[in-house]
All heavy atoms as a GROMACS GRO file, in nm:
protein
  465
    1GLU      N    1 -16.144   6.783   7.522
    1GLU     CA    2 -16.132   6.809   7.384
    1GLU      C    3 -16.117   6.696   7.305
    1GLU      O    4 -16.017   6.612   7.335
    1GLU     CB    5 -16.023   6.913   7.361
    1GLU     CG    6 -15.986   6.928   7.219
    1GLU     CD    7 -15.872   7.041   7.200
    1GLU    OE1    8 -15.882   7.143   7.268
    1GLU    OE2    9 -15.792   7.010   7.135
    2ALA      N   10 -16.196   6.661   7.205
    2ALA     CA   11 -16.183   6.533   7.130
    2ALA      C   12 -16.062   6.529   7.056
    2ALA      O   13 -15.987   6.414   7.048
    2ALA     CB   14 -16.308   6.527   7.033
    3ALA      N   15 -16.006   6.640   6.986
    3ALA     CA   16 -15.884   6.630   6.917
    3ALA      C   17 -15.768   6.599   7.009
    3ALA      O   18 -15.672   6.514   6.976
    3ALA     CB   19 -15.861   6.763   6.839
    4GLY      N   20 -15.760   6.649   7.123
    4GLY     CA   21 -15.664   6.619   7.215
    4GLY      C   22 -15.658   6.475   7.266
    4GLY      O   23 -15.554   6.410   7.272
    5ALA      N   24 -15.773   6.424   7.276
    5ALA     CA   25 -15.793   6.274   7.322
    5ALA      C   26 -15.740   6.181   7.206
    5ALA      O   27 -15.672   6.090   7.224
    5ALA     CB   28 -15.923   6.255   7.365
    6ALA      N   29 -15.776   6.228   7.091
    6ALA     CA   30 -15.724   6.156   6.961
    6ALA      C   31 -15.592   6.158   6.942
    6ALA      O   32 -15.525   6.053   6.920
    6ALA     CB   33 -15.806   6.207   6.852
    7ASP      N   34 -15.528   6.281   6.969
    7ASP     CA   35 -15.378   6.279   6.949
    7ASP      C   36 -15.314   6.198   7.063
    7ASP      O   37 -15.215   6.136   7.028
    7ASP     CB   38 -15.344   6.428   6.976
    7ASP     CG   39 -15.375   6.518   6.842
    7ASP    OD1   40 -15.417   6.459   6.744
    7ASP    OD2   41 -15.364   6.640   6.846
    8LEU      N   42 -15.366   6.194   7.176
    8LEU     CA   43 -15.301   6.136   7.295
    8LEU      C   44 -15.312   5.975   7.262
    8LEU      O   45 -15.217   5.900   7.280
    8LEU     CB   46 -15.376   6.157   7.416
    8LEU     CG   47 -15.308   6.082   7.540
    8LEU    CD1   48 -15.172   6.111   7.566
    8LEU    CD2   49 -15.401   6.118   7.661
    9ALA      N   50 -15.418   5.934   7.213
    9ALA     CA   51 -15.445   5.791   7.167
    9ALA      C   52 -15.339   5.751   7.064
    9ALA      O   53 -15.290   5.643   7.060
    9ALA     CB   54 -15.587   5.754   7.139
   10LEU      N   55 -15.329   5.850   6.967
   10LEU     CA   56 -15.226   5.815   6.858
   10LEU      C   57 -15.091   5.808   6.918
   10LEU      O   58 -15.007   5.705   6.880
   10LEU     CB   59 -15.232   5.930   6.756
   10LEU     CG   60 -15.260   5.901   6.616
   10LEU    CD1   61 -15.289   6.014   6.536
   10LEU    CD2   62 -15.143   5.821   6.545
   11TYR      N   63 -15.054   5.900   7.004
   11TYR     CA   64 -14.925   5.899   7.057
   11TYR      C   65 -14.901   5.762   7.140
   11TYR      O   66 -14.793   5.703   7.131
   11TYR     CB   67 -14.919   6.022   7.153
   11TYR     CG   68 -14.787   6.017   7.249
   11TYR    CD1   69 -14.659   6.049   7.199
   11TYR    CD2   70 -14.798   5.974   7.382
   11TYR    CE1   71 -14.549   6.040   7.291
   11TYR    CE2   72 -14.690   5.973   7.465
   11TYR     CZ   73 -14.572   6.003   7.421
   11TYR     OH   74 -14.455   5.996   7.505
   12GLU      N   75 -14.995   5.727   7.226
   12GLU     CA   76 -14.981   5.612   7.319
   12GLU      C   77 -14.968   5.479   7.217
   12GLU      O   78 -14.902   5.390   7.272
   12GLU     CB   79 -15.097   5.600   7.405
   12GLU     CG   80 -15.099   5.697   7.519
   12GLU     CD   81 -14.986   5.693   7.613
   12GLU    OE1   82 -14.916   5.590   7.621
   12GLU    OE2   83 -14.968   5.783   7.691
   13GLY      N   84 -15.033   5.469   7.113
   13GLY     CA   85 -15.041   5.368   7.021
   13GLY      C   86 -14.900   5.354   6.945
   13GLY      O   87 -14.848   5.239   6.924
   14LEU      N   88 -14.840   5.472   6.924
   14LEU     CA   89 -14.716   5.470   6.848
   14LEU      C   90 -14.597   5.443   6.940
   14LEU      O   91 -14.499   5.378   6.887
   14LEU     CB   92 -14.706   5.624   6.789
   14LEU     CG   93 -14.603   5.645   6.678
   14LEU    CD1   94 -14.610   5.559   6.565
   14LEU    CD2   95 -14.609   5.797   6.641
   15ARG      N   96 -14.591   5.478   7.059
   15ARG     CA   97 -14.489   5.458   7.152
   15ARG      C   98 -14.432   5.316   7.152
   15ARG      O   99 -14.307   5.292   7.131
   15ARG     CB  100 -14.515   5.509   7.299
   15ARG     CG  101 -14.476   5.637   7.336
   15ARG     CD  102 -14.509   5.678   7.464
   15ARG     NE  103 -14.421   5.607   7.558
   15ARG     CZ  104 -14.445   5.583   7.684
   15ARG    NH1  105 -14.552   5.626   7.739
   15ARG    NH2  106 -14.349   5.514   7.742
   16PRO      N  107 -14.518   5.218   7.174
   16PRO     CA  108 -14.464   5.072   7.182
   16PRO      C  109 -14.399   5.027   7.054
   16PRO      O  110 -14.299   4.961   7.053
   16PRO     CB  111 -14.566   4.991   7.218
   16PRO     CG  112 -14.692   5.076   7.232
   16PRO     CD  113 -14.648   5.221   7.205
   17ARG      N  114 -14.449   5.081   6.934
   17ARG     CA  115 -14.392   5.046   6.810
   17ARG      C  116 -14.259   5.113   6.777
   17ARG      O  117 -14.193   5.068   6.682
   17ARG     CB  118 -14.495   5.071   6.688
   17ARG     CG  119 -14.627   4.982   6.714
   17ARG     CD  120 -14.721   4.988   6.589
   17ARG     NE  121 -14.743   5.116   6.535
   17ARG     CZ  122 -14.835   5.194   6.562
   17ARG    NH1  123 -14.927   5.155   6.656
   17ARG    NH2  124 -14.869   5.312   6.508
   18LYS      N  125 -14.235   5.227   6.851
   18LYS     CA  126 -14.109   5.304   6.818
   18LYS      C  127 -14.012   5.301   6.937
   18LYS      O  128 -13.939   5.392   6.952
   18LYS     CB  129 -14.163   5.445   6.788
   18LYS     CG  130 -14.256   5.469   6.662
   18LYS     CD  131 -14.169   5.420   6.543
   18LYS     CE  132 -14.261   5.430   6.422
   18LYS     NZ  133 -14.196   5.382   6.296
   19GLY      N  134 -14.017   5.188   6.998
   19GLY     CA  135 -13.921   5.170   7.110
   19GLY      C  136 -13.925   5.276   7.221
   19GLY      O  137 -13.831   5.317   7.277
   20GLY      N  138 -14.042   5.320   7.243
   20GLY     CA  139 -14.070   5.417   7.352
   20GLY      C  140 -14.061   5.564   7.309
   20GLY      O  141 -14.080   5.650   7.390
   21ARG      N  142 -14.019   5.584   7.196
   21ARG     CA  143 -13.989   5.729   7.147
   21ARG      C  144 -14.088   5.749   7.032
   21ARG      O  145 -14.057   5.716   6.910
   21ARG     CB  146 -13.845   5.728   7.102
   21ARG     CG  147 -13.757   5.739   7.225
   21ARG     CD  148 -13.603   5.778   7.175
   21ARG     NE  149 -13.605   5.899   7.112
   21ARG     CZ  150 -13.526   5.944   7.015
   21ARG    NH1  151 -13.434   5.857   6.976
   21ARG    NH2  152 -13.528   6.070   6.962
   22ALA      N  153 -14.207   5.807   7.055
   22ALA     CA  154 -14.307   5.831   6.954
   22ALA      C  155 -14.274   5.964   6.889
   22ALA      O  156 -14.329   5.998   6.787
   22ALA     CB  157 -14.437   5.832   7.021
   23VAL      N  158 -14.202   6.056   6.959
   23VAL     CA  159 -14.175   6.204   6.905
   23VAL      C  160 -14.036   6.212   6.872
   23VAL      O  161 -13.945   6.171   6.941
   23VAL     CB  162 -14.212   6.301   7.023
   23VAL    CG1  163 -14.189   6.449   6.972
   23VAL    CG2  164 -14.372   6.293   7.059
   24ALA      N  165 -14.012   6.287   6.765
   24ALA     CA  166 -13.873   6.317   6.715
   24ALA      C  167 -13.854   6.454   6.696
   24ALA      O  168 -13.936   6.526   6.637
   24ALA     CB  169 -13.851   6.242   6.572
   25VAL      N  170 -13.747   6.506   6.755
   25VAL     CA  171 -13.708   6.655   6.740
   25VAL      C  172 -13.660   6.672   6.600
   25VAL      O  173 -13.585   6.578   6.545
   25VAL     CB  174 -13.596   6.689   6.833
   25VAL    CG1  175 -13.559   6.830   6.804
   25VAL    CG2  176 -13.662   6.683   6.976
   26VAL      N  177 -13.693   6.771   6.533
   26VAL     CA  178 -13.645   6.805   6.394
   26VAL      C  179 -13.560   6.930   6.417
   26VAL      O  180 -13.613   7.034   6.457
   26VAL     CB  181 -13.755   6.827   6.292
   26VAL    CG1  182 -13.708   6.869   6.160
   26VAL    CG2  183 -13.835   6.704   6.287
   27ARG      N  184 -13.434   6.934   6.368
   27ARG     CA  185 -13.338   7.039   6.364
   27ARG      C  186 -13.284   7.057   6.228
   27ARG      O  187 -13.226   6.968   6.183
   27ARG     CB  188 -13.230   7.022   6.478
   27ARG     CG  189 -13.259   7.059   6.614
   27ARG     CD  190 -13.143   7.067   6.699
   27ARG     NE  191 -13.185   7.066   6.836
   27ARG     CZ  192 -13.172   6.951   6.914
   27ARG    NH1  193 -13.133   6.835   6.859
   27ARG    NH2  194 -13.226   6.956   7.032
   28GLY      N  195 -13.298   7.178   6.181
   28GLY     CA  196 -13.234   7.215   6.046
   28GLY      C  197 -13.294   7.117   5.941
   28GLY      O  198 -13.226   7.081   5.844
   29GLY      N  199 -13.429   7.075   5.951
   29GLY     CA  200 -13.480   6.984   5.859
   29GLY      C  201 -13.445   6.839   5.874
   29GLY      O  202 -13.495   6.762   5.797
   30LEU      N  203 -13.366   6.813   5.964
   30LEU     CA  204 -13.324   6.679   5.985
   30LEU      C  205 -13.391   6.597   6.113
   30LEU      O  206 -13.379   6.662   6.224
   30LEU     CB  207 -13.164   6.675   6.024
   30LEU     CG  208 -13.092   6.542   6.015
   30LEU    CD1  209 -13.087   6.484   5.877
   30LEU    CD2  210 -12.958   6.552   6.066
   31CYS      N  211 -13.455   6.497   6.091
   31CYS     CA  212 -13.518   6.414   6.198
   31CYS      C  213 -13.400   6.363   6.281
   31CYS      O  214 -13.319   6.285   6.226
   31CYS     CB  215 -13.599   6.315   6.136
   31CYS     SG  216 -13.672   6.199   6.272
   32GLN      N  217 -13.409   6.395   6.407
   32GLN     CA  218 -13.316   6.351   6.496
   32GLN      C  219 -13.325   6.201   6.543
   32GLN      O  220 -13.228   6.143   6.592
   32GLN     CB  221 -13.298   6.438   6.624
   32GLN     CG  222 -13.276   6.586   6.607
   32GLN     CD  223 -13.137   6.605   6.536
   32GLN    OE1  224 -13.029   6.569   6.586
   32GLN    NE2  225 -13.153   6.668   6.411
   33ALA      N  226 -13.435   6.144   6.511
   33ALA     CA  227 -13.460   5.998   6.544
   33ALA      C  228 -13.397   5.906   6.434
   33ALA      O  229 -13.324   5.810   6.458
   33ALA     CB  230 -13.601   5.971   6.552
   34CYS      N  231 -13.422   5.942   6.303
   34CYS     CA  232 -13.382   5.844   6.196
   34CYS      C  233 -13.269   5.912   6.114
   34CYS      O  234 -13.213   5.857   6.028
   34CYS     CB  235 -13.492   5.816   6.097
   34CYS     SG  236 -13.570   5.963   6.005
   35ARG      N  237 -13.234   6.044   6.138
   35ARG     CA  238 -13.131   6.123   6.075
   35ARG      C  239 -13.150   6.137   5.927
   35ARG      O  240 -13.061   6.150   5.849
   35ARG     CB  241 -12.987   6.037   6.086
   35ARG     CG  242 -12.958   6.013   6.241
   35ARG     CD  243 -12.946   6.132   6.336
   35ARG     NE  244 -12.833   6.212   6.308
   35ARG     CZ  245 -12.822   6.320   6.369
   35ARG    NH1  246 -12.909   6.384   6.456
   35ARG    NH2  247 -12.714   6.405   6.331
   36MET      N  248 -13.287   6.139   5.884
   36MET     CA  249 -13.318   6.165   5.743
   36MET      C  250 -13.380   6.307   5.740
   36MET      O  251 -13.430   6.362   5.830
   36MET     CB  252 -13.415   6.068   5.699
   36MET     CG  253 -13.368   5.919   5.699
   36MET     SD  254 -13.228   5.891   5.583
   36MET     CE  255 -13.322   5.901   5.426
   37THR      N  256 -13.338   6.364   5.625
   37THR     CA  257 -13.394   6.508   5.592
   37THR      C  258 -13.543   6.488   5.567
   37THR      O  259 -13.592   6.411   5.494
   37THR     CB  260 -13.315   6.566   5.467
   37THR    OG1  261 -13.169   6.559   5.508
   37THR    CG2  262 -13.375   6.704   5.448
   38SER      N  263 -13.618   6.580   5.624
   38SER     CA  264 -13.766   6.585   5.605
   38SER      C  265 -13.796   6.689   5.499
   38SER      O  266 -13.733   6.798   5.502
   38SER     CB  267 -13.841   6.617   5.737
   38SER     OG  268 -13.807   6.519   5.837
   39PRO      N  269 -13.901   6.671   5.420
   39PRO     CA  270 -13.940   6.770   5.324
   39PRO      C  271 -13.971   6.901   5.390
   39PRO      O  272 -14.041   6.895   5.505
   39PRO     CB  273 -14.059   6.714   5.247
   39PRO     CG  274 -14.056   6.573   5.274
   39PRO     CD  275 -13.977   6.548   5.404
   40SER      N  276 -13.939   7.010   5.341
   40SER     CA  277 -13.962   7.147   5.402
   40SER      C  278 -14.109   7.180   5.435
   40SER      O  279 -14.130   7.230   5.539
   40SER     CB  280 -13.900   7.257   5.334
   40SER     OG  281 -13.956   7.268   5.194
   41ASN      N  282 -14.191   7.134   5.347
   41ASN     CA  283 -14.338   7.152   5.379
   41ASN      C  284 -14.389   7.075   5.498
   41ASN      O  285 -14.466   7.128   5.582
   41ASN     CB  286 -14.432   7.109   5.256
   41ASN     CG  287 -14.426   6.974   5.214
   41ASN    OD1  288 -14.312   6.902   5.220
   41ASN    ND2  289 -14.529   6.914   5.179
   42LEU      N  290 -14.331   6.954   5.519
   42LEU     CA  291 -14.366   6.885   5.644
   42LEU      C  292 -14.306   6.962   5.772
   42LEU      O  293 -14.381   6.967   5.873
   42LEU     CB  294 -14.312   6.743   5.658
   42LEU     CG  295 -14.397   6.639   5.559
   42LEU    CD1  296 -14.327   6.502   5.580
   42LEU    CD2  297 -14.542   6.640   5.596
   43VAL      N  298 -14.186   6.998   5.764
   43VAL     CA  299 -14.115   7.080   5.880
   43VAL      C  300 -14.204   7.204   5.890
   43VAL      O  301 -14.227   7.231   6.023
   43VAL     CB  302 -13.971   7.114   5.846
   43VAL    CG1  303 -13.913   7.190   5.948
   43VAL    CG2  304 -13.900   6.979   5.818
   44GLN      N  305 -14.239   7.275   5.796
   44GLN     CA  306 -14.319   7.406   5.829
   44GLN      C  307 -14.454   7.370   5.886
   44GLN      O  308 -14.504   7.433   5.975
   44GLN     CB  309 -14.344   7.477   5.682
   44GLN     CG  310 -14.206   7.532   5.629
   44GLN     CD  311 -14.232   7.592   5.487
   44GLN    OE1  312 -14.327   7.560   5.424
   44GLN    NE2  313 -14.143   7.688   5.458
   45GLN      N  314 -14.516   7.267   5.837
   45GLN     CA  315 -14.645   7.223   5.896
   45GLN      C  316 -14.638   7.181   6.043
   45GLN      O  317 -14.714   7.219   6.125
   45GLN     CB  318 -14.712   7.103   5.809
   45GLN     CG  319 -14.851   7.071   5.842
   45GLN     CD  320 -14.889   6.966   5.754
   45GLN    OE1  321 -14.815   6.913   5.660
   45GLN    NE2  322 -15.011   6.917   5.774
   46ALA      N  323 -14.523   7.106   6.070
   46ALA     CA  324 -14.502   7.066   6.214
   46ALA      C  325 -14.472   7.193   6.307
   46ALA      O  326 -14.503   7.182   6.421
   46ALA     CB  327 -14.391   6.970   6.217
   47ALA      N  328 -14.400   7.286   6.233
   47ALA     CA  329 -14.361   7.406   6.322
   47ALA      C  330 -14.481   7.493   6.368
   47ALA      O  331 -14.475   7.547   6.471
   47ALA     CB  332 -14.267   7.486   6.252
   48THR      N  333 -14.593   7.483   6.285
   48THR     CA  334 -14.705   7.547   6.323
   48THR      C  335 -14.773   7.499   6.457
   48THR      O  336 -14.838   7.570   6.538
   48THR     CB  337 -14.816   7.559   6.216
   48THR    OG1  338 -14.871   7.434   6.207
   48THR    CG2  339 -14.766   7.606   6.087
   49GLY      N  340 -14.758   7.369   6.475
   49GLY     CA  341 -14.812   7.299   6.597
   49GLY      C  342 -14.962   7.273   6.599
   49GLY      O  343 -15.021   7.247   6.692
   50SER      N  344 -15.023   7.309   6.475
   50SER     CA  345 -15.168   7.307   6.485
   50SER      C  346 -15.226   7.170   6.464
   50SER      O  347 -15.338   7.141   6.496
   50SER     CB  348 -15.225   7.384   6.371
   50SER     OG  349 -15.170   7.351   6.242
   51GLU      N  350 -15.143   7.063   6.425
   51GLU     CA  351 -15.177   6.933   6.414
   51GLU      C  352 -15.059   6.843   6.416
   51GLU      O  353 -14.948   6.892   6.393
   51GLU     CB  354 -15.252   6.911   6.277
   51GLU     CG  355 -15.168   6.935   6.153
   51GLU     CD  356 -15.247   6.921   6.023
   51GLU    OE1  357 -15.268   6.816   5.981
   51GLU    OE2  358 -15.282   7.031   5.963
   52LEU      N  359 -15.086   6.720   6.432
   52LEU     CA  360 -14.968   6.621   6.448
   52LEU      C  361 -14.919   6.602   6.295
   52LEU      O  362 -15.001   6.574   6.200
   52LEU     CB  363 -15.014   6.483   6.506
   52LEU     CG  364 -15.052   6.486   6.649
   52LEU    CD1  365 -15.075   6.330   6.691
   52LEU    CD2  366 -14.938   6.556   6.743
   53VAL      N  367 -14.782   6.607   6.284
   53VAL     CA  368 -14.713   6.572   6.149
   53VAL      C  369 -14.624   6.465   6.172
   53VAL      O  370 -14.540   6.454   6.286
   53VAL     CB  371 -14.645   6.701   6.096
   53VAL    CG1  372 -14.583   6.684   5.965
   53VAL    CG2  373 -14.753   6.808   6.093
   54PHE      N  374 -14.614   6.370   6.089
   54PHE     CA  375 -14.531   6.259   6.104
   54PHE      C  376 -14.406   6.252   6.013
   54PHE      O  377 -14.410   6.293   5.898
   54PHE     CB  378 -14.610   6.118   6.085
   54PHE     CG  379 -14.717   6.119   6.174
   54PHE    CD1  380 -14.855   6.177   6.142
   54PHE    CD2  381 -14.713   6.051   6.310
   54PHE    CE1  382 -14.951   6.156   6.238
   54PHE    CE2  383 -14.816   6.045   6.398
   54PHE     CZ  384 -14.935   6.101   6.362
   55CYS      N  385 -14.295   6.216   6.060
   55CYS     CA  386 -14.174   6.196   5.971
   55CYS      C  387 -14.204   6.095   5.858
   55CYS      O  388 -14.254   5.987   5.888
   55CYS     CB  389 -14.051   6.146   6.067
   55CYS     SG  390 -13.914   6.108   5.964
   56ASN      N  391 -14.176   6.140   5.741
   56ASN     CA  392 -14.209   6.041   5.624
   56ASN      C  393 -14.111   5.927   5.618
   56ASN      O  394 -14.134   5.831   5.540
   56ASN     CB  395 -14.204   6.121   5.495
   56ASN     CG  396 -14.080   6.181   5.461
   56ASN    OD1  397 -14.009   6.227   5.544
   56ASN    ND2  398 -14.047   6.197   5.328
   57ASN      N  399 -14.011   5.916   5.705
   57ASN     CA  400 -13.924   5.798   5.690
   57ASN      C  401 -13.944   5.717   5.808
   57ASN      O  402 -13.978   5.597   5.810
   57ASN     CB  403 -13.783   5.852   5.702
   57ASN     CG  404 -13.681   5.743   5.687
   57ASN    OD1  405 -13.692   5.679   5.585
   57ASN    ND2  406 -13.598   5.716   5.796
   58CYS      N  407 -13.942   5.768   5.944
   58CYS     CA  408 -13.950   5.677   6.051
   58CYS      C  409 -14.093   5.680   6.114
   58CYS      O  410 -14.124   5.590   6.202
   58CYS     CB  411 -13.858   5.714   6.176
   58CYS     SG  412 -13.888   5.872   6.243
   59GLY      N  413 -14.186   5.772   6.078
   59GLY     CA  414 -14.318   5.765   6.120
   59GLY      C  415 -14.338   5.831   6.250
   59GLY      O  416 -14.462   5.828   6.314
   60ARG      N  417 -14.238   5.888   6.328
   60ARG     CA  418 -14.256   5.944   6.455
   60ARG      C  419 -14.312   6.080   6.420
   60ARG      O  420 -14.316   6.147   6.325
   60ARG     CB  421 -14.124   5.966   6.529
   60ARG     CG  422 -14.071   5.830   6.567
   60ARG     CD  423 -13.936   5.843   6.630
   60ARG     NE  424 -13.887   5.722   6.706
   60ARG     CZ  425 -13.828   5.635   6.635
   60ARG    NH1  426 -13.781   5.636   6.518
   60ARG    NH2  427 -13.796   5.523   6.704
   61ILE      N  428 -14.385   6.138   6.552
   61ILE     CA  429 -14.442   6.271   6.554
   61ILE      C  430 -14.337   6.358   6.544
   61ILE      O  431 -14.238   6.367   6.622
   61ILE     CB  432 -14.530   6.276   6.670
   61ILE    CG1  433 -14.650   6.181   6.675
   61ILE    CG2  434 -14.589   6.427   6.676
   61ILE    CD1  435 -14.715   6.161   6.803
   62MET      N  436 -14.343   6.464   6.456
   62MET     CA  437 -14.233   6.568   6.446
   62MET      C  438 -14.256   6.672   6.538
   62MET      O  439 -14.363   6.731   6.542
   62MET     CB  440 -14.228   6.613   6.294
   62MET     CG  441 -14.197   6.502   6.203
   62MET     SD  442 -14.210   6.559   6.017
   62MET     CE  443 -14.092   6.691   6.008
   63HIS      N  444 -14.144   6.719   6.602
   63HIS     CA  445 -14.142   6.840   6.698
   63HIS      C  446 -14.021   6.932   6.642
   63HIS      O  447 -13.903   6.879   6.663
   63HIS     CB  448 -14.124   6.797   6.843
   63HIS     CG  449 -14.109   6.917   6.928
   63HIS    ND1  450 -14.214   7.010   6.952
   63HIS    CD2  451 -14.003   6.968   6.989
   63HIS    CE1  452 -14.176   7.105   7.021
   63HIS    NE2  453 -14.045   7.081   7.054
   64VAL      N  454 -14.056   7.047   6.594
   64VAL     CA  455 -13.951   7.123   6.551
   64VAL      C  456 -13.887   7.214   6.659
   64VAL      O  457 -13.962   7.273   6.720
   64VAL     CB  458 -13.994   7.217   6.428
   64VAL    CG1  459 -13.894   7.311   6.379
   64VAL    CG2  460 -14.066   7.143   6.314
   65ALA      N  461 -13.756   7.194   6.663
   65ALA     CA  462 -13.687   7.273   6.774
   65ALA      C  463 -13.638   7.405   6.719
   65ALA      O  464 -13.594   7.409   6.617
   65ALA     CB  465 -13.577   7.192   6.834
   0.00000   0.00000   0.00000
């Protein structure tokens, strides 16, 4: 699947720039990597899991827990 390959390439490119941590868990609207509050629309979008969503502060891929 082309989308999966593109997402993996994005992840692999992001990892070295983010100290090995390309994905950030989001709990209660708070990015656990940078400790900044994310806009609720981004959190909702990330929660659907239909596409990659990035923290608007640290740039990591958001994963809603």
